[in-house]
RODO-727695 format. One line per 5 residues: number of its first residue (from 0); for each residue x, y, z of C-alpha. Coordinates in nm, 2 decimals, m for minus. Example, Ala and Ser with C-alpha at 12.3 -4.5 7.8 and 13.67 -1.06 7.14 Angstrom:
# residues 2
0	1.23 m0.45 0.78; 1.37 m0.11 0.71 .
# end
This chain:
# residues 209
0	0.76 0.38 m0.72; 0.46 0.15 m0.73; 0.63 m0.11 m0.96; 0.68 m0.38 m0.68; 0.32 m0.35 m0.58 .
5	0.20 m0.38 m0.94; 0.42 m0.68 m1.00; 0.30 m0.85 m0.68; m0.07 m0.80 m0.78; m0.01 m0.94 m1.13 .
10	0.20 m1.23 m1.00; m0.11 m1.33 m0.80; m0.29 m1.35 m1.14; m0.52 m1.07 m1.03; m0.65 m0.78 m1.24 .
15	m0.45 m0.46 m1.17; m0.68 m0.18 m1.28; m1.04 m0.27 m1.19; m1.38 m0.10 m1.14; m1.49 m0.04 m0.79 .
20	m1.76 m0.31 m0.80; m1.49 m0.57 m0.85; m1.38 m0.55 m0.49; m1.70 m0.41 m0.34; m1.97 m0.59 m0.54 .
25	m2.22 m0.60 m0.25; m2.22 m0.22 m0.24; m2.46 m0.13 m0.52; m2.34 0.23 m0.53; m2.00 0.11 m0.67 .
30	m2.18 m0.03 m0.98; m2.23 0.31 m1.13; m1.90 0.48 m1.04; m1.70 0.58 m1.35; m1.44 0.83 m1.24 .
35	m1.26 0.62 m0.98; m1.11 0.27 m0.97; m0.90 0.04 m0.77; m0.53 m0.05 m0.84; m0.51 m0.40 m0.69 .
40	m0.71 m0.44 m0.36; m0.51 m0.17 m0.17; m0.52 0.15 m0.37; m0.81 0.36 m0.48; m0.75 0.62 m0.76 .
45	m0.97 0.92 m0.86; m0.90 1.20 m1.09; m1.08 1.49 m1.26; m1.22 1.40 m1.60; m1.34 1.75 m1.70 .
50	m1.16 2.08 m1.77; m1.16 2.34 m1.49; m1.27 2.08 m1.24; m1.10 2.16 m0.91; m1.34 1.98 m0.67 .
55	m1.38 1.61 m0.70; m1.62 1.38 m0.51; m1.48 1.04 m0.41; m1.68 0.75 m0.28; m1.51 0.55 m0.01 .
60	m1.69 0.21 0.03; m1.78 0.15 0.40; m1.69 m0.21 0.36; m1.32 m0.12 0.33; m1.32 0.02 0.69 .
65	m1.13 0.34 0.60; m0.88 0.49 0.37; m0.56 0.71 0.39; m0.48 0.98 0.14; m0.17 0.83 0.00 .
70	0.06 1.13 m0.04; m0.03 1.31 0.28; m0.17 1.05 0.53; m0.51 1.20 0.62; m0.75 0.94 0.73 .
75	m1.11 0.91 0.61; m1.33 0.68 0.81; m1.58 0.42 0.68; m1.88 0.63 0.79; m1.81 0.92 0.55 .
80	m1.92 0.77 0.22; m1.89 1.05 m0.03; m1.60 1.28 0.03; m1.55 1.61 m0.16; m1.18 1.71 m0.20 .
85	m1.00 1.99 m0.37; m0.74 1.93 m0.64; m0.47 2.18 m0.73; m0.45 2.14 m1.11; m0.66 1.96 m1.37 .
90	m0.40 1.68 m1.40; m0.41 1.59 m1.03; m0.50 1.24 m0.94; m0.60 1.14 m0.59; m0.48 0.81 m0.44 .
95	m0.61 0.65 m0.13; m0.47 0.34 0.05; m0.71 0.10 0.21; m0.65 0.06 0.59; m0.50 m0.27 0.69 .
100	m0.28 m0.30 0.39; 0.10 m0.28 0.33; 0.21 m0.15 m0.01; 0.58 m0.20 m0.12; 0.74 0.10 m0.29 .
105	1.06 0.12 m0.49; 1.29 0.41 m0.40; 1.52 0.60 m0.63; 1.82 0.44 m0.46; 1.68 0.09 m0.55 .
110	1.56 0.00 m0.20; 1.21 m0.06 m0.06; 0.99 0.16 0.15; 0.69 m0.02 0.30; 0.37 0.19 0.31 .
115	0.18 0.06 0.62; m0.18 0.16 0.66; m0.28 0.07 1.02; m0.64 m0.02 1.08; m0.81 0.26 1.27 .
120	m1.17 0.14 1.23; m1.10 m0.12 1.50; m0.88 m0.12 1.81; m0.63 m0.36 1.66; m0.42 m0.12 1.45 .
125	m0.27 m0.39 1.22; m0.18 m0.42 0.86; m0.05 m0.69 0.63; 0.07 m0.74 0.27; 0.30 m0.94 0.04 .
130	0.59 m0.87 m0.19; 0.65 m1.11 m0.48; 0.99 m1.19 m0.63; 1.06 m1.45 m0.90; 0.92 m1.75 m0.71 .
135	0.92 m1.64 m0.35; 0.66 m1.43 m0.16; 0.77 m1.22 0.13; 0.49 m1.19 0.39; 0.46 m0.87 0.59 .
140	0.26 m0.78 0.90; 0.26 m0.48 1.12; 0.11 m0.32 1.43; 0.16 0.02 1.59; 0.52 m0.05 1.70 .
145	0.66 m0.34 1.50; 0.70 m0.47 1.14; 0.74 m0.84 1.09; 0.89 m0.99 0.77; 0.82 m1.36 0.72 .
150	0.92 m1.64 0.48; 1.27 m1.51 0.45; 1.41 m1.86 0.39; 1.20 m1.87 0.08; 1.32 m1.53 m0.04 .
155	1.69 m1.63 0.01; 1.64 m1.93 m0.21; 1.48 m1.72 m0.49; 1.68 m1.69 m0.81; 1.69 m1.31 m0.75 .
160	1.94 m1.37 m0.46; 2.17 m1.59 m0.66; 2.20 m1.38 m0.98; 2.37 m1.06 m1.08; 2.08 m0.83 m1.00 .
165	2.10 m0.45 m1.01; 1.75 m0.37 m1.10; 1.52 m0.54 m0.85; 1.56 m0.42 m0.49; 1.64 m0.67 m0.22 .
170	1.69 m0.42 0.07; 1.41 m0.28 0.29; 1.53 0.06 0.42; 1.23 0.23 0.58; 0.86 0.23 0.66 .
175	0.60 0.49 0.59; 0.34 0.45 0.87; m0.01 0.57 0.84; m0.23 0.60 1.15; 0.03 0.68 1.42 .
180	m0.01 1.06 1.38; m0.28 1.27 1.21; m0.31 1.40 0.95; 0.03 1.29 0.82; 0.22 0.96 0.79 .
185	0.54 0.91 0.99; 0.86 0.78 0.83; 1.07 0.52 1.02; 1.43 0.47 0.90; 1.59 0.17 1.04 .
190	1.90 m0.04 0.98; 1.85 m0.16 0.62; 1.75 m0.52 0.59; 1.90 m0.71 0.30; 1.64 m0.98 0.23 .
195	1.90 m1.21 0.06; 2.13 m1.20 0.37; 1.91 m1.27 0.66; 1.97 m1.57 0.88; 1.62 m1.64 1.02 .
200	1.29 m1.71 0.86; 1.12 m1.42 1.04; 1.25 m1.08 1.13; 1.09 m0.84 1.37; 1.17 m0.47 1.33 .
205	1.09 m0.19 1.57; 0.99 0.14 1.40; 1.15 0.37 1.65; 1.41 0.19 1.86 .
# end
């Protein structure tokens, strides 16, 4: 599911799993956190570390602006700081997506869903992200109504599009949009976009046309 995001982070020569202070060093509270961490710069992970632990406290750095609970879509604003949340079983892990980010996900049918966390701490309601292939980088930006895919010329020239490939997706089929409705995300299914067969360098997609 998160493979394309992990690959993109590592292709930027960044650390994938990192302590909270790596991204929020100016926030001294993050220096002592041991039971939560970042995956890249977009995802925060927290999980119970003790038996029979069904309430977990997560610190959401105000510098990030705000976070969405990844599997449900509930928004937690920057002014909350520590948030206590219930977990169903001891093995549960909580994932939050930082607002303003776009995270590429791989579906079971070998297509992409783009998780779009619109910024709610400001009036802009925007998000951006990248998706790395062999040598090309797809740039993605979004607002409350539109998704824009850029550098498509670069993607078409990538070796991925000229080889027999049945493992790495090249088709974007839907968007999971956080911030349009609360407390859940909305899914927008549109005409699938084959990144290897576009004819322009930039493509604008309306969520709900």
